[in-house]
MMTF fields as JSON, N, C-alpha, C and O atoms, coordinates in Angstrom:
{
  "mmtfVersion": "1.0.0",
  "mmtfProducer": "UNKNOWN",
  "numBonds": 307,
  "numAtoms": 308,
  "numGroups": 77,
  "numChains": 1,
  "numModels": 1,
  "chainsPerModel": [1],
  "groupsPerChain": [77],
  "chainIdList": ["A"],
  "bondAtomList": [4, 2, 8, 6, 12, 10, 16, 14, 20, 18, 24, 22, 28, 26, 32, 30, 36, 34, 40, 38, 44, 42, 48, 46, 52, 50, 56, 54, 60, 58, 64, 62, 68, 66, 72, 70, 76, 74, 80, 78, 84, 82, 88, 86, 92, 90, 96, 94, 100, 98, 104, 102, 108, 106, 112, 110, 116, 114, 120, 118, 124, 122, 128, 126, 132, 130, 136, 134, 140, 138, 144, 142, 148, 146, 152, 150, 156, 154, 160, 158, 164, 162, 168, 166, 172, 170, 176, 174, 180, 178, 184, 182, 188, 186, 192, 190, 196, 194, 200, 198, 204, 202, 208, 206, 212, 210, 216, 214, 220, 218, 224, 222, 228, 226, 232, 230, 236, 234, 240, 238, 244, 242, 248, 246, 252, 250, 256, 254, 260, 258, 264, 262, 268, 266, 272, 270, 276, 274, 280, 278, 284, 282, 288, 286, 292, 290, 296, 294, 300, 298, 304, 302],
  "bondOrderList": [1, 1, 1, 1, 1, 1, 1, 1, 1, 1, 1, 1, 1, 1, 1, 1, 1, 1, 1, 1, 1, 1, 1, 1, 1, 1, 1, 1, 1, 1, 1, 1, 1, 1, 1, 1, 1, 1, 1, 1, 1, 1, 1, 1, 1, 1, 1, 1, 1, 1, 1, 1, 1, 1, 1, 1, 1, 1, 1, 1, 1, 1, 1, 1, 1, 1, 1, 1, 1, 1, 1, 1, 1, 1, 1, 1],
  "groupList": [{"groupName": "GLU", "atomNameList": ["N", "CA", "C", "O"], "elementList": ["N", "C", "C", "O"], "formalChargeList": [0, 0, 0, 0], "bondAtomList": [1, 0, 2, 1, 3, 2], "bondOrderList": [1, 1, 2], "singleLetterCode": "E", "chemCompType": "L-PEPTIDE LINKING"}, {"groupName": "ASP", "atomNameList": ["N", "CA", "C", "O"], "elementList": ["N", "C", "C", "O"], "formalChargeList": [0, 0, 0, 0], "bondAtomList": [1, 0, 2, 1, 3, 2], "bondOrderList": [1, 1, 2], "singleLetterCode": "D", "chemCompType": "L-PEPTIDE LINKING"}, {"groupName": "LEU", "atomNameList": ["N", "CA", "C", "O"], "elementList": ["N", "C", "C", "O"], "formalChargeList": [0, 0, 0, 0], "bondAtomList": [1, 0, 2, 1, 3, 2], "bondOrderList": [1, 1, 2], "singleLetterCode": "L", "chemCompType": "L-PEPTIDE LINKING"}, {"groupName": "ARG", "atomNameList": ["N", "CA", "C", "O"], "elementList": ["N", "C", "C", "O"], "formalChargeList": [0, 0, 0, 0], "bondAtomList": [1, 0, 2, 1, 3, 2], "bondOrderList": [1, 1, 2], "singleLetterCode": "R", "chemCompType": "L-PEPTIDE LINKING"}, {"groupName": "HIS", "atomNameList": ["N", "CA", "C", "O"], "elementList": ["N", "C", "C", "O"], "formalChargeList": [0, 0, 0, 0], "bondAtomList": [1, 0, 2, 1, 3, 2], "bondOrderList": [1, 1, 2], "singleLetterCode": "H", "chemCompType": "L-PEPTIDE LINKING"}, {"groupName": "ALA", "atomNameList": ["N", "CA", "C", "O"], "elementList": ["N", "C", "C", "O"], "formalChargeList": [0, 0, 0, 0], "bondAtomList": [1, 0, 2, 1, 3, 2], "bondOrderList": [1, 1, 2], "singleLetterCode": "A", "chemCompType": "L-PEPTIDE LINKING"}, {"groupName": "SER", "atomNameList": ["N", "CA", "C", "O"], "elementList": ["N", "C", "C", "O"], "formalChargeList": [0, 0, 0, 0], "bondAtomList": [1, 0, 2, 1, 3, 2], "bondOrderList": [1, 1, 2], "singleLetterCode": "S", "chemCompType": "L-PEPTIDE LINKING"}, {"groupName": "PHE", "atomNameList": ["N", "CA", "C", "O"], "elementList": ["N", "C", "C", "O"], "formalChargeList": [0, 0, 0, 0], "bondAtomList": [1, 0, 2, 1, 3, 2], "bondOrderList": [1, 1, 2], "singleLetterCode": "F", "chemCompType": "L-PEPTIDE LINKING"}, {"groupName": "VAL", "atomNameList": ["N", "CA", "C", "O"], "elementList": ["N", "C", "C", "O"], "formalChargeList": [0, 0, 0, 0], "bondAtomList": [1, 0, 2, 1, 3, 2], "bondOrderList": [1, 1, 2], "singleLetterCode": "V", "chemCompType": "L-PEPTIDE LINKING"}, {"groupName": "TRP", "atomNameList": ["N", "CA", "C", "O"], "elementList": ["N", "C", "C", "O"], "formalChargeList": [0, 0, 0, 0], "bondAtomList": [1, 0, 2, 1, 3, 2], "bondOrderList": [1, 1, 2], "singleLetterCode": "W", "chemCompType": "L-PEPTIDE LINKING"}, {"groupName": "GLY", "atomNameList": ["N", "CA", "C", "O"], "elementList": ["N", "C", "C", "O"], "formalChargeList": [0, 0, 0, 0], "bondAtomList": [1, 0, 2, 1, 3, 2], "bondOrderList": [1, 1, 2], "singleLetterCode": "G", "chemCompType": "PEPTIDE LINKING"}, {"groupName": "GLN", "atomNameList": ["N", "CA", "C", "O"], "elementList": ["N", "C", "C", "O"], "formalChargeList": [0, 0, 0, 0], "bondAtomList": [1, 0, 2, 1, 3, 2], "bondOrderList": [1, 1, 2], "singleLetterCode": "Q", "chemCompType": "L-PEPTIDE LINKING"}, {"groupName": "LYS", "atomNameList": ["N", "CA", "C", "O"], "elementList": ["N", "C", "C", "O"], "formalChargeList": [0, 0, 0, 0], "bondAtomList": [1, 0, 2, 1, 3, 2], "bondOrderList": [1, 1, 2], "singleLetterCode": "K", "chemCompType": "L-PEPTIDE LINKING"}, {"groupName": "THR", "atomNameList": ["N", "CA", "C", "O"], "elementList": ["N", "C", "C", "O"], "formalChargeList": [0, 0, 0, 0], "bondAtomList": [1, 0, 2, 1, 3, 2], "bondOrderList": [1, 1, 2], "singleLetterCode": "T", "chemCompType": "L-PEPTIDE LINKING"}, {"groupName": "PRO", "atomNameList": ["N", "CA", "C", "O"], "elementList": ["N", "C", "C", "O"], "formalChargeList": [0, 0, 0, 0], "bondAtomList": [1, 0, 2, 1, 3, 2], "bondOrderList": [1, 1, 2], "singleLetterCode": "P", "chemCompType": "L-PEPTIDE LINKING"}, {"groupName": "ILE", "atomNameList": ["N", "CA", "C", "O"], "elementList": ["N", "C", "C", "O"], "formalChargeList": [0, 0, 0, 0], "bondAtomList": [1, 0, 2, 1, 3, 2], "bondOrderList": [1, 1, 2], "singleLetterCode": "I", "chemCompType": "L-PEPTIDE LINKING"}],
  "groupTypeList": [0, 1, 0, 2, 3, 4, 5, 5, 2, 6, 7, 3, 8, 5, 1, 9, 2, 1, 10, 11, 2, 1, 1, 1, 11, 12, 5, 3, 8, 3, 5, 5, 11, 3, 11, 5, 8, 5, 6, 2, 8, 3, 0, 5, 0, 5, 6, 8, 1, 0, 1, 2, 6, 2, 13, 2, 10, 2, 14, 6, 14, 5, 3, 5, 3, 8, 15, 8, 1, 3, 2, 5, 6, 13, 2, 9, 6],
  "groupIdList": [1, 2, 3, 4, 5, 6, 7, 8, 9, 10, 11, 12, 13, 14, 15, 16, 17, 18, 19, 20, 21, 22, 23, 24, 25, 26, 27, 28, 29, 30, 31, 32, 33, 34, 35, 36, 37, 38, 39, 40, 41, 42, 43, 44, 45, 46, 47, 48, 49, 50, 51, 52, 53, 54, 55, 56, 57, 58, 59, 60, 61, 62, 63, 64, 65, 66, 67, 68, 69, 70, 71, 72, 73, 74, 75, 76, 77],
  "secStructList": [7, 2, 2, 2, 2, 2, 2, 2, 2, 2, 2, 2, 2, 2, 2, 2, 2, 2, 2, 2, 1, 7, 2, 2, 2, 2, 2, 2, 2, 2, 2, 2, 2, 2, 2, 2, 2, 2, 2, 2, 2, 2, 2, 2, 2, 1, 7, 7, 7, 2, 2, 2, 2, 2, 2, 2, 6, 7, 7, 7, 2, 2, 2, 2, 2, 2, 2, 2, 2, 2, 2, 2, 2, 2, 6, 7, 7],
  "xCoordList": [-11.469, -10.697, -10.647, -9.622, -11.768, -11.813, -10.83, -10.136, -10.773, -9.843, -8.39, -7.521, -8.129, -6.767, -6.366, -5.218, -7.284, -6.989, -6.711, -5.81, -7.492, -7.26, -5.875, -5.152, -5.522, -4.207, -3.093, -2.119, -3.235, -2.214, -2.08, -0.969, -3.198, -3.168, -2.46, -1.657, -2.75, -2.12, -0.606, 0.129, -0.129, 1.32, 1.934, 3.044, 1.228, 1.751, 1.817, 2.793, 0.788, 0.782, 1.915, 2.629, 2.079, 3.14, 4.516, 5.384, 4.718, 5.995, 6.236, 7.344, 5.209, 5.344, 5.653, 6.554, 4.892, 5.123, 6.526, 7.169, 6.995, 8.331, 9.392, 10.383, 9.18, 10.118, 10.109, 11.021, 9.078, 8.964, 9.621, 9.763, 10.018, 10.536, 12.047, 12.733, 12.567, 14.012, 14.363, 13.472, 15.635, 16.079, 15.504, 15.106, 15.455, 14.908, 13.421, 12.963, 12.688, 11.263, 11.047, 10.146, 11.865, 11.763, 12.031, 11.344, 13.021, 13.348, 12.179, 11.877, 11.522, 10.363, 9.206, 8.51, 8.996, 7.939, 8.248, 7.366, 9.495, 9.879, 9.693, 9.238, 10.041, 9.857, 8.37, 7.997, 7.537, 6.091, 5.554, 4.67, 6.087, 5.668, 6.052, 5.26, 7.271, 7.701, 6.813, 6.458, 6.457, 5.574, 4.188, 3.583, 3.69, 2.377, 2.395, 1.449, 3.459, 3.573, 3.661, 3.022, 4.434, 4.54, 3.18, 2.837, 2.421, 1.076, 0.17, -0.613, 0.28, -0.513, -0.148, -1.022, 1.136, 1.58, 0.959, 0.459, 0.987, 0.388, -1.099, -1.605, -1.794, -3.225, -3.481, -4.442, -2.631, -2.806, -2.622, -3.249, -1.775, -1.498, -2.519, -2.497, -3.413, -4.416, -5.421, -5.81, -5.817, -6.796, -8.155, -8.509, -8.899, -10.216, -11.201, -10.902, -12.376, -13.413, -13.681, -13.925, -13.633, -13.748, -15.079, -15.108, -16.189, -17.494, -17.52, -18.019, -16.988, -16.939, -16.053, -16.385, -14.94, -14.031, -14.72, -14.605, -15.432, -16.142, -17.248, -17.421, -17.993, -19.104, -18.62, -19.21, -17.537, -17.027, -15.998, -15.608, -15.56, -14.555, -13.166, -12.351, -12.899, -11.585, -10.57, -10.911, -9.33, -8.302, -7.921, -8.084, -7.421, -6.893, -5.694, -5.124, -5.302, -4.107, -2.875, -2.079, -2.706, -1.543, -1.608, -0.605, -2.786, -2.942, -2.795, -2.195, -3.334, -3.214, -1.752, -1.329, -0.977, 0.458, 1.175, 2.044, 0.821, 1.426, 1.104, 1.977, -0.135, -0.547, 0.246, 0.77, 0.339, 1.072, 2.546, 3.149, 3.138, 4.546, 4.796, 5.78, 3.913, 4.086, 3.941, 4.703, 2.964, 2.807, 4.043, 4.547, 4.516, 5.67, 6.908, 7.712, 7.055, 8.271, 8.191, 9.218, 7.002, 6.874, 6.499, 7.194, 5.422, 4.932, 5.655, 5.912, 5.983, 6.491, 7.955, 8.417, 8.702, 10.119, 10.916, 12.135],
  "yCoordList": [6.053, 5.483, 3.963, 3.343, 3.371, 1.919, 1.433, 0.436, 2.132, 1.742, 1.936, 1.148, 2.964, 3.166, 2.029, 1.586, 1.557, 0.411, -0.838, -1.615, -1.026, -2.185, -2.103, -3.097, -0.913, -0.732, -1.0, -1.683, -0.469, -0.679, -2.163, -2.67, -2.851, -4.292, -5.023, -5.922, -4.646, -5.34, -5.153, -6.079, -3.972, -3.751, -4.561, -5.076, -4.677, -5.491, -6.965, -7.65, -7.448, -8.842, -9.058, -10.059, -8.117, -8.242, -8.26, -9.035, -7.419, -7.417, -8.752, -9.287, -9.282, -10.564, -11.672, -12.484, -11.692, -12.721, -12.615, -13.633, -11.411, -11.213, -11.858, -12.397, -11.8, -12.411, -13.929, -14.573, -14.505, -15.956, -16.516, -17.73, -15.632, -16.058, -16.129, -15.386, -17.057, -17.088, -16.068, -15.447, -15.9, -14.863, -15.059, -14.089, -16.304, -16.581, -16.215, -15.606, -16.58, -16.256, -14.739, -14.211, -14.05, -12.59, -11.958, -11.017, -12.472, -11.946, -12.149, -11.269, -13.301, -13.56, -12.631, -12.155, -12.37, -11.443, -10.048, -9.377, -9.603, -8.263, -8.14, -7.105, -9.19, -9.161, -9.056, -8.308, -9.785, -9.706, -8.323, -7.808, -7.721, -6.364, -5.371, -4.497, -5.501, -4.597, -4.755, -3.768, -5.991, -6.228, -5.629, -5.079, -5.732, -5.169, -3.655, -3.06, -3.024, -1.569, -1.159, -0.185, -1.876, -1.565, -1.687, -0.871, -2.684, -2.857, -1.704, -1.204, -1.289, -0.159, 1.127, 1.934, 1.314, 2.489, 2.468, 3.49, 1.312, 1.21, 1.536, 2.254, 1.017, 1.293, 2.763, 3.338, 3.369, 4.78, 5.666, 6.721, 5.247, 6.052, 5.858, 6.585, 4.882, 4.617, 5.768, 6.329, 6.092, 7.172, 6.694, 5.521, 7.637, 7.351, 8.309, 9.491, 7.799, 8.657, 9.802, 9.573, 11.032, 12.201, 12.237, 12.56, 11.904, 11.895, 10.849, 11.107, 9.688, 8.625, 9.052, 8.817, 9.672, 10.135, 11.143, 11.057, 12.094, 13.094, 12.46, 12.803, 11.544, 10.897, 10.076, 10.113, 9.334, 8.447, 9.113, 8.546, 10.3, 10.985, 10.393, 10.447, 9.823, 9.231, 10.326, 11.334, 10.141, 11.133, 11.043, 9.999, 12.128, 12.117, 11.174, 10.868, 10.709, 9.865, 10.531, 9.865, 11.835, 12.533, 12.534, 12.277, 12.822, 12.843, 11.426, 11.246, 10.432, 9.047, 8.633, 7.924, 9.071, 8.734, 9.357, 8.723, 10.585, 11.242, 10.442, 10.225, 10.01, 9.22, 7.929, 7.581, 7.216, 5.942, 6.173, 5.41, 7.226, 7.511, 7.776, 7.296, 8.533, 8.827, 7.563, 7.346, 6.736, 5.479, 4.595, 4.011, 4.512, 3.658, 4.137, 3.329, 5.445, 5.955, 5.928, 6.01, 5.818, 5.814, 4.447, 3.912, 3.891, 2.634, 1.404, 0.462, 1.417, 0.205, 0.272, -0.491, 1.152, 1.248, 0.205, 0.128],
  "zCoordList": [13.818, 14.904, 14.804, 15.087, 14.4, 14.276, 13.211, 13.412, 12.091, 11.028, 11.461, 11.089, 12.23, 12.745, 13.673, 13.645, 14.482, 15.36, 14.529, 14.845, 13.464, 12.591, 11.946, 11.874, 11.481, 10.862, 11.87, 11.553, 13.074, 14.107, 14.429, 14.589, 14.524, 14.788, 13.65, 13.897, 12.417, 11.289, 11.297, 10.954, 11.681, 11.76, 12.901, 12.765, 14.016, 15.122, 14.72, 15.026, 14.041, 13.583, 12.577, 12.647, 11.64, 10.643, 11.301, 10.901, 12.298, 13.021, 13.718, 13.68, 14.347, 15.029, 14.019, 14.229, 12.919, 11.905, 11.315, 11.061, 11.1, 10.546, 11.438, 10.945, 12.722, 13.661, 13.622, 14.141, 13.005, 12.915, 11.643, 11.497, 10.732, 9.435, 9.412, 10.114, 8.573, 8.363, 7.275, 6.697, 7.002, 6.066, 4.663, 4.019, 4.184, 2.852, 2.796, 1.828, 3.815, 3.858, 3.922, 3.269, 4.699, 4.778, 3.414, 3.016, 2.705, 1.374, 0.418, -0.388, 0.5, -0.364, -0.027, -0.924, 1.254, 1.664, 1.143, 0.608, 1.293, 0.822, -0.688, -1.176, -1.426, -2.881, -3.226, -4.131, -2.526, -2.761, -2.415, -3.1, -1.355, -0.988, -2.075, -2.427, -2.612, -3.685, -4.918, -5.562, -5.244, -6.381, -6.142, -7.062, -4.923, -4.59, -4.701, -5.218, -4.222, -4.325, -5.789, -6.187, -6.6, -8.026, -8.705, -9.56, -8.333, -8.887, -8.479, -9.286, -7.231, -6.741, -7.48, -7.794, -7.755, -8.509, -9.902, -10.372, -10.565, -11.906, -11.862, -12.724, -10.87, -10.738, -10.45, -10.959, -9.641, -9.292, -10.517, -10.622, -11.433, -12.617, -13.733, -14.726, -13.575, -14.607, -14.66, -13.635, -15.857, -15.99, -15.495, -15.612, -14.942, -14.393, -15.047, -15.219, -15.411, -15.961, -14.989, -13.804, -15.494, -14.625, -13.87, -12.683, -14.557, -13.878, -12.769, -11.673, -13.056, -12.054, -10.886, -9.724, -11.203, -10.165, -9.251, -8.029, -9.842, -9.043, -8.214, -7.044, -8.804, -8.108, -6.927, -5.847, -7.14, -6.088, -5.185, -4.164, -5.552, -4.749, -4.905, -3.984, -6.085, -6.328, -6.623, -7.242, -6.188, -6.51, -7.983, -8.614, -8.512, -9.878, -9.913, -8.865, -11.098, -11.172, -10.565, -9.902, -10.782, -10.214, -8.688, -8.022, -8.134, -6.669, -6.101, -5.041, -6.79, -6.332, -6.293, -5.38, -7.28, -7.308, -6.114, -5.516, -5.764, -4.594, -3.333, -2.492, -3.205, -2.035, -1.958, -0.9, -3.077, -3.107, -2.805, -2.051, -3.391, -3.129, -1.649, -1.087, -1.023, 0.406, 1.246, 2.188, 0.904, 1.632, 1.461, 2.421, 0.225, -0.059, 0.69, 1.154, 0.803, 1.441, 2.973, 3.645, 3.515, 4.972, 5.523, 6.387, 5.036, 5.602, 5.083, 5.832, 3.796, 3.172, 2.83, 1.981, 3.455, 3.114, 3.869, 3.713]
}
């Protein structure tokens, strides 16, 4: 619940900040967001040592890609 509150607060702050930006600044922010998502996709597709993945509970690259795709299509669209 605490993390959900933090996430909700971050979206409210981002919405407020977005309203403070001019069109050029908004375009630069959107470009940076697209680059960040692309970087996250690359990281999600990287292979992970299976033992390490099991020990740490990391998703497989295929599952990580599904997670990133869903986030990108809902939160960051």
